Backbone as JSON Lines, residues from 0, in Angstrom:
{"i":0,"aa":"M","n":[34.18,-4.39,0.93],"ca":[33.45,-4.14,-0.3],"c":[32.07,-4.76,-0.21]}
{"i":1,"aa":"I","n":[32.01,-6.05,0.21],"ca":[30.72,-6.74,0.29],"c":[29.86,-6.07,1.4]}
{"i":2,"aa":"K","n":[30.47,-5.77,2.5],"ca":[29.74,-5.11,3.59],"c":[29.11,-3.76,3.1]}
{"i":3,"aa":"A","n":[29.9,-3.02,2.36],"ca":[29.45,-1.72,1.86],"c":[28.3,-1.93,0.91]}
{"i":4,"aa":"D","n":[28.43,-2.95,0.04],"ca":[27.35,-3.24,-0.92],"c":[26.09,-3.67,-0.15]}
{"i":5,"aa":"T","n":[26.2,-4.39,0.92],"ca":[25.07,-4.8,1.71],"c":[24.35,-3.59,2.29]}
{"i":6,"aa":"Q","n":[25.17,-2.65,2.76],"ca":[24.6,-1.4,3.31],"c":[23.87,-0.61,2.23]}
{"i":7,"aa":"K","n":[24.46,-0.58,1.02],"ca":[23.82,0.13,-0.1],"c":[22.51,-0.54,-0.45]}
{"i":8,"aa":"I","n":[22.47,-1.89,-0.46],"ca":[21.24,-2.62,-0.75],"c":[20.17,-2.26,0.33]}
{"i":9,"aa":"G","n":[20.62,-2.17,1.55],"ca":[19.68,-1.81,2.67],"c":[19.1,-0.42,2.44]}
{"i":10,"aa":"K","n":[19.89,0.53,1.95],"ca":[19.43,1.89,1.73],"c":[18.48,1.92,0.58]}
{"i":11,"aa":"I","n":[18.81,1.21,-0.5],"ca":[17.94,1.19,-1.66],"c":[16.58,0.51,-1.37]}
{"i":12,"aa":"T","n":[16.59,-0.63,-0.65],"ca":[15.36,-1.27,-0.34],"c":[14.57,-0.44,0.67]}
{"i":13,"aa":"G","n":[15.21,0.31,1.54],"ca":[14.52,1.24,2.36],"c":[13.79,2.37,1.59]}
{"i":14,"aa":"L","n":[14.51,2.88,0.59],"ca":[13.88,3.89,-0.28],"c":[12.73,3.31,-1.05]}
{"i":15,"aa":"I","n":[12.84,2.12,-1.57],"ca":[11.71,1.45,-2.28],"c":[10.51,1.37,-1.34]}
{"i":16,"aa":"N","n":[10.8,0.93,-0.09],"ca":[9.68,0.8,0.85],"c":[9.01,2.16,1.13]}
{"i":17,"aa":"E","n":[9.83,3.2,1.24],"ca":[9.26,4.53,1.47],"c":[8.39,4.95,0.24]}
{"i":18,"aa":"L","n":[8.82,4.69,-1.01],"ca":[8.04,5.02,-2.12],"c":[6.75,4.17,-2.16]}
{"i":19,"aa":"A","n":[6.8,2.92,-1.78],"ca":[5.6,2.09,-1.71],"c":[4.59,2.67,-0.66]}
{"i":20,"aa":"A","n":[5.1,3.06,0.45],"ca":[4.23,3.62,1.48],"c":[3.59,4.92,1.01]}
{"i":21,"aa":"Q","n":[4.34,5.72,0.29],"ca":[3.78,7.01,-0.24],"c":[2.72,6.64,-1.28]}
{"i":22,"aa":"T","n":[2.96,5.66,-2.1],"ca":[1.99,5.27,-3.14],"c":[0.76,4.77,-2.5]}
{"i":23,"aa":"N","n":[0.89,4.0,-1.44],"ca":[-0.3,3.49,-0.75],"c":[-1.1,4.66,-0.11]}
{"i":24,"aa":"L","n":[-0.42,5.65,0.42],"ca":[-1.11,6.81,0.99],"c":[-1.8,7.64,-0.1]}
{"i":25,"aa":"L","n":[-1.17,7.76,-1.25],"ca":[-1.79,8.49,-2.38],"c":[-3.08,7.77,-2.8]}
{"i":26,"aa":"A","n":[-3.03,6.47,-2.9],"ca":[-4.21,5.7,-3.3],"c":[-5.34,5.87,-2.27]}
{"i":27,"aa":"L","n":[-4.96,5.83,-0.99],"ca":[-5.97,6.04,0.02],"c":[-6.61,7.46,-0.05]}
{"i":28,"aa":"N","n":[-5.76,8.45,-0.28],"ca":[-6.24,9.81,-0.4],"c":[-7.17,9.93,-1.64]}
{"i":29,"aa":"A","n":[-6.83,9.25,-2.71],"ca":[-7.67,9.3,-3.91],"c":[-8.99,8.68,-3.61]}
{"i":30,"aa":"A","n":[-9.04,7.63,-2.85],"ca":[-10.36,7.0,-2.52],"c":[-11.16,7.94,-1.62]}
{"i":31,"aa":"I","n":[-10.56,8.61,-0.71],"ca":[-11.25,9.54,0.16],"c":[-11.81,10.67,-0.68]}
{"i":32,"aa":"E","n":[-11.0,11.26,-1.53],"ca":[-11.48,12.37,-2.38],"c":[-12.59,11.92,-3.33]}
{"i":33,"aa":"A","n":[-12.48,10.69,-3.83],"ca":[-13.56,10.14,-4.69],"c":[-14.88,10.02,-3.93]}
{"i":34,"aa":"A","n":[-14.77,9.62,-2.68],"ca":[-15.95,9.5,-1.88],"c":[-16.61,10.84,-1.65]}
{"i":35,"aa":"R","n":[-15.84,11.84,-1.53],"ca":[-16.4,13.21,-1.35],"c":[-17.01,13.74,-2.65]}
{"i":36,"aa":"A","n":[-16.37,13.48,-3.8],"ca":[-16.71,14.11,-5.05],"c":[-17.72,13.35,-5.89]}
{"i":37,"aa":"F","n":[-17.84,12.07,-5.79],"ca":[-18.69,11.3,-6.68],"c":[-19.75,10.53,-5.94]}
{"i":38,"aa":"A","n":[-20.61,9.9,-6.75],"ca":[-21.65,9.05,-6.25],"c":[-21.02,7.78,-5.67]}
{"i":39,"aa":"E","n":[-21.82,7.01,-4.98],"ca":[-21.35,5.78,-4.32],"c":[-20.68,4.82,-5.28]}
{"i":40,"aa":"H","n":[-21.14,4.65,-6.49],"ca":[-20.54,3.7,-7.43],"c":[-19.11,4.14,-7.77]}
{"i":41,"aa":"A","n":[-18.88,5.44,-7.94],"ca":[-17.58,5.93,-8.26],"c":[-16.58,5.68,-7.07]}
{"i":42,"aa":"H","n":[-17.14,5.85,-5.85],"ca":[-16.33,5.53,-4.67],"c":[-15.9,4.09,-4.69]}
{"i":43,"aa":"S","n":[-16.81,3.21,-5.06],"ca":[-16.49,1.75,-5.1],"c":[-15.37,1.49,-6.08]}
{"i":44,"aa":"A","n":[-15.4,2.19,-7.2],"ca":[-14.33,2.03,-8.2],"c":[-13.0,2.45,-7.64]}
{"i":45,"aa":"F","n":[-13.01,3.58,-6.93],"ca":[-11.74,4.0,-6.38],"c":[-11.32,3.11,-5.22]}
{"i":46,"aa":"A","n":[-12.24,2.58,-4.53],"ca":[-11.9,1.62,-3.39],"c":[-11.24,0.38,-4.01]}
{"i":47,"aa":"L","n":[-11.7,-0.07,-5.2],"ca":[-11.07,-1.18,-5.84],"c":[-9.66,-0.83,-6.25]}
{"i":48,"aa":"I","n":[-9.47,0.36,-6.77],"ca":[-8.1,0.81,-7.15],"c":[-7.22,0.85,-5.88]}
{"i":49,"aa":"D","n":[-7.79,1.4,-4.79],"ca":[-7.05,1.5,-3.53],"c":[-6.57,0.1,-3.1]}
{"i":50,"aa":"T","n":[-7.52,-0.86,-3.16],"ca":[-7.19,-2.25,-2.81],"c":[-6.08,-2.8,-3.68]}
{"i":51,"aa":"S","n":[-6.21,-2.54,-4.98],"ca":[-5.19,-3.04,-5.93],"c":[-3.86,-2.43,-5.64]}
{"i":52,"aa":"V","n":[-3.8,-1.14,-5.37],"ca":[-2.53,-0.5,-5.02],"c":[-1.96,-1.09,-3.73]}
{"i":53,"aa":"A","n":[-2.84,-1.28,-2.74],"ca":[-2.39,-1.85,-1.48],"c":[-1.78,-3.24,-1.73]}
{"i":54,"aa":"N","n":[-2.34,-4.05,-2.63],"ca":[-1.8,-5.36,-2.96],"c":[-0.41,-5.23,-3.56]}
{"i":55,"aa":"V","n":[-0.27,-4.26,-4.47],"ca":[1.07,-4.02,-5.08],"c":[2.07,-3.59,-4.01]}
{"i":56,"aa":"V","n":[1.66,-2.71,-3.14],"ca":[2.51,-2.26,-2.06],"c":[2.99,-3.45,-1.16]}
{"i":57,"aa":"D","n":[2.07,-4.31,-0.87],"ca":[2.38,-5.5,-0.07],"c":[3.39,-6.4,-0.81]}
{"i":58,"aa":"R","n":[3.25,-6.52,-2.09],"ca":[4.2,-7.3,-2.86],"c":[5.61,-6.64,-2.87]}
{"i":59,"aa":"V","n":[5.56,-5.3,-2.98],"ca":[6.86,-4.56,-2.94],"c":[7.59,-4.79,-1.59]}
{"i":60,"aa":"Y","n":[6.82,-4.7,-0.47],"ca":[7.38,-5.0,0.8],"c":[7.95,-6.42,0.91]}
{"i":61,"aa":"D","n":[7.22,-7.4,0.34],"ca":[7.67,-8.79,0.33],"c":[9.07,-8.89,-0.43]}
{"i":62,"aa":"V","n":[9.08,-8.29,-1.58],"ca":[10.25,-8.41,-2.43],"c":[11.46,-7.67,-1.81]}
{"i":63,"aa":"T","n":[11.24,-6.49,-1.28],"ca":[12.37,-5.82,-0.68],"c":[12.8,-6.52,0.57]}
{"i":64,"aa":"G","n":[11.91,-7.17,1.31],"ca":[12.28,-7.96,2.45],"c":[13.13,-9.11,2.03]}
{"i":65,"aa":"A","n":[12.81,-9.74,0.91],"ca":[13.56,-10.89,0.45],"c":[14.95,-10.45,0.02]}
{"i":66,"aa":"I","n":[15.04,-9.31,-0.66],"ca":[16.33,-8.77,-1.04],"c":[17.21,-8.46,0.18]}
{"i":67,"aa":"R","n":[16.59,-7.84,1.19],"ca":[17.34,-7.62,2.46],"c":[17.8,-8.92,3.1]}
{"i":68,"aa":"D","n":[16.96,-9.92,3.08],"ca":[17.36,-11.2,3.68],"c":[18.57,-11.75,2.99]}
{"i":69,"aa":"I","n":[18.58,-11.73,1.63],"ca":[19.68,-12.17,0.86],"c":[20.94,-11.4,1.19]}
{"i":70,"aa":"A","n":[20.82,-10.12,1.25],"ca":[21.96,-9.22,1.54],"c":[22.47,-9.51,2.94]}
{"i":71,"aa":"D","n":[21.57,-9.72,3.89],"ca":[22.0,-10.0,5.31],"c":[22.75,-11.37,5.36]}
{"i":72,"aa":"Q","n":[22.2,-12.37,4.58],"ca":[22.85,-13.67,4.57],"c":[24.28,-13.58,4.02]}
{"i":73,"aa":"R","n":[24.38,-12.8,2.97],"ca":[25.68,-12.59,2.32],"c":[26.63,-11.9,3.32]}
{"i":74,"aa":"D","n":[26.13,-10.94,4.07],"ca":[26.93,-10.18,5.03],"c":[27.35,-11.13,6.17]}
{"i":75,"aa":"R","n":[26.45,-11.96,6.63],"ca":[26.86,-12.93,7.72],"c":[27.89,-13.93,7.23]}
{"i":76,"aa":"C","n":[27.72,-14.33,5.95],"ca":[28.71,-15.27,5.44],"c":[30.1,-14.64,5.37]}
{"i":77,"aa":"V","n":[30.13,-13.41,4.92],"ca":[31.44,-12.7,4.89],"c":[32.02,-12.53,6.28]}
{"i":78,"aa":"D","n":[31.14,-12.19,7.24],"ca":[31.6,-12.02,8.64],"c":[32.13,-13.35,9.15]}
{"i":79,"aa":"G","n":[31.6,-14.46,8.72],"ca":[32.06,-15.78,9.15],"c":[33.46,-16.12,8.69]}
{"i":80,"aa":"F","n":[33.85,-15.54,7.54],"ca":[35.19,-15.74,7.04],"c":[36.22,-14.81,7.64]}
{"i":81,"aa":"G","n":[35.72,-13.74,8.34],"ca":[36.65,-12.72,8.83],"c":[37.22,-13.01,10.13]}
Protein backbone atom coordinates (compact mmCIF):
# COMPACT_ATOMS: atom_id res chain seq x y z
CA MET A 1 0.00 0.00 0.00
CA ILE A 2 2.67 2.53 0.99
CA LYS A 3 4.89 1.52 -1.92
CA ALA A 4 1.96 1.96 -4.33
CA ASP A 5 1.20 5.37 -2.81
CA THR A 6 4.84 6.38 -3.27
CA GLN A 7 4.63 5.40 -6.93
CA LYS A 8 1.43 7.45 -7.31
CA ILE A 9 3.15 10.44 -5.72
CA GLY A 10 6.01 10.03 -8.19
CA LYS A 11 3.59 10.01 -11.12
CA ILE A 12 1.72 13.06 -9.84
CA THR A 13 4.87 15.08 -9.20
CA GLY A 14 6.13 14.06 -12.64
CA LEU A 15 2.91 15.39 -14.18
CA ILE A 16 3.23 18.64 -12.23
CA ASN A 17 6.79 19.02 -13.51
CA GLU A 18 5.61 18.44 -17.08
CA LEU A 19 2.93 21.12 -16.66
CA ALA A 20 5.50 23.51 -15.22
CA ALA A 21 7.82 22.90 -18.17
CA GLN A 22 4.96 23.54 -20.61
CA THR A 23 4.08 26.75 -18.76
CA ASN A 24 7.69 27.87 -18.98
CA LEU A 25 7.73 27.16 -22.71
CA LEU A 26 4.49 29.08 -23.24
CA ALA A 27 5.92 32.10 -21.42
CA LEU A 28 9.05 31.96 -23.55
CA ASN A 29 6.96 31.74 -26.72
CA ALA A 30 4.88 34.71 -25.57
CA ALA A 31 8.05 36.75 -25.07
CA ILE A 32 9.28 35.82 -28.55
CA GLU A 33 5.95 36.73 -30.14
CA ALA A 34 5.87 40.01 -28.24
CA ALA A 35 9.32 40.85 -29.54
CA ARG A 36 8.06 40.33 -33.08
CA ALA A 37 4.79 42.19 -32.67
CA PHE A 38 5.51 45.14 -30.41
CA ALA A 39 7.98 47.91 -29.75
CA GLU A 40 10.99 47.32 -27.51
CA HIS A 41 9.22 48.44 -24.31
CA ALA A 42 6.44 45.88 -24.84
CA HIS A 43 9.08 43.20 -25.30
CA SER A 44 10.61 44.23 -21.99
CA ALA A 45 7.24 43.80 -20.28
CA PHE A 46 6.87 40.32 -21.71
CA ALA A 47 10.45 39.50 -20.74
CA LEU A 48 9.56 40.45 -17.16
CA ILE A 49 6.54 38.15 -17.30
CA ASP A 50 8.72 35.39 -18.75
CA THR A 51 11.17 35.82 -15.89
CA SER A 52 8.34 35.75 -13.36
CA VAL A 53 6.92 32.57 -14.85
CA ALA A 54 10.38 31.01 -14.87
CA ASN A 55 10.68 31.81 -11.15
CA VAL A 56 7.33 30.13 -10.48
CA VAL A 57 8.39 27.10 -12.50
CA ASP A 58 11.62 26.86 -10.49
CA ARG A 59 9.60 26.93 -7.26
CA VAL A 60 7.30 24.20 -8.60
CA TYR A 61 10.35 22.03 -9.37
CA ASP A 62 11.68 22.66 -5.84
CA VAL A 63 8.36 21.74 -4.22
CA THR A 64 7.80 18.61 -6.30
CA GLY A 65 11.39 17.58 -5.59
CA ALA A 66 10.74 17.96 -1.87
CA ILE A 67 7.56 15.90 -2.16
CA ARG A 68 9.45 13.16 -4.00
CA ASP A 69 12.18 13.20 -1.35
CA ILE A 70 9.60 12.69 1.39
CA ALA A 71 7.92 9.89 -0.56
CA ASP A 72 11.28 8.22 -1.19
CA GLN A 73 12.20 8.46 2.51
CA ARG A 74 8.87 6.92 3.41
CA ASP A 75 9.46 4.15 0.88
CA ARG A 76 12.96 3.42 2.24
CA CYS A 77 11.59 3.34 5.77
CA VAL A 78 8.98 0.76 4.78
CA ASP A 79 11.62 -1.28 2.94
CA GLY A 80 13.70 -1.25 6.12
CA PHE A 81 10.87 -2.94 8.01
CA GLY A 82 10.38 -5.60 5.32
